[in-house]
N, C-alpha and C positions, 0 to 999 in steps of 0.2 A: 504494500500500500504506500502510495507516494507520500502521504502525510507523515507516516512513520519514518521514512527515509529523510525527509526534510527536517523533521524534528531532531533526528539523530545528528545530522550535519550541524544544525544550530547548536546543539549541546556540545559537540566537539569544538566548534569555534569558540564558544564561551569558555571552555576549559583550556583551550590552547593559546588564547590571547595573552600577550605580555601586557604588563601594566602600561597604560597609555597608548597601546597599539589599537589602531582602528580595525574593524571587522574586515575591511577591504585589504588591508596590509596582511592580516592573518590569512585570509584566503589565498593571497598571492604566495605567501610563505609555504602554506600547506600544499599548494599546487593542485592542478586539475585531477591528477591521478589519485592523490590522497583523498580528495573530496569524493571522487567517484567510488573509491573503495569503501569509504565510510557509508555512503548511500547504499551500496549494494549489500553490505553486511546487515543493514537494517531491514532488508527485504526478507519476507518469509521464503523458505526453501521451495522452489518450484521444480517439479519433475518435468523433464522434456520428453 
């Protein structure tokens, strides 16, 4: 569910931000691959 994934990404950003760092700077530091991995981990297992 997308809401779960977005919520998990938001929680990771809150936890990973350095004092005084903007969310945008944190996202840049974590990188697209890190954000994508976090989002995918929050998704329920789906059989193919």
